[in-house]
N, C-alpha and C positions, 0 to 999 in steps of 0.2 A: 332456549337456547344455551350450552354450554359458554360458560366464562371461564378465563384464567384467574389464578388466585390473584396475581397482581392489580386485577380490576377490581374483585370484590372486597378488597381491604384499604381502605381508606383512614387514615388517621387526622382528622381534623384541627389537630394542636400543630401540626406541623405546617399544614396549609394556610394557618391565619397568622403565623411566625413571620415577620417581614426578612427580606433576602441580603444579606450582606456582601458589602462589595468584593470581599475577600473571597467568596464562594462564586461571585460571578469571576473574577477574574484567574481565579482555579478554574472553573469549567471552562472559560476560553482557553486556557493553555491546553485543555485535555483535549477539546475539540481541534485545537490549531494541531496538535500531534499525531490526533486520530486521523484527520485528513492528509497529514504529509505521511503515515504508514500506509492509508489506502491508496494514495496517489503511487507510491512506492510500488505497494503490490500490482497493482494495474498495470504496470509499466515491466513487471516481469520477462511474460512473453515476450516483448521487443528488445529487452537485453539477452535474452538466449538466441533469438533469432539475429541481432548485430554480432554474436559471436560466433553463431553457426555461418553466418558470411563471412567473416574475416578468415575462420577457418577453412573454409573454401579458398577462397582466394590464396592462402598462406601455402594451401599445399600445391595449387595450382603452381603459384611462383616456383615451388621445390621441382614438381615436375617439369617443367618447362628448362628451367636452369640446367638439370641433368638433361636434358633432351638437347639445347641449345649446344653443351659441353661437348657432347659427344658428336658432331659434326665437324 
């Protein structure tokens, strides 16, 4: 079964070194930023839908205002 290059190459020296708190802090910051970006991207369709709804009601208000002033 074929495997990717990342799975076949393992450096045992890196795996044996202890992980410092700076690396863990940096990784925590990166993970948090990644979650924020993913959350924003997931909500983009809702933002677009809300803008469309606002524009529809704004347009309807203009139409009804013109229609009402003609009477």
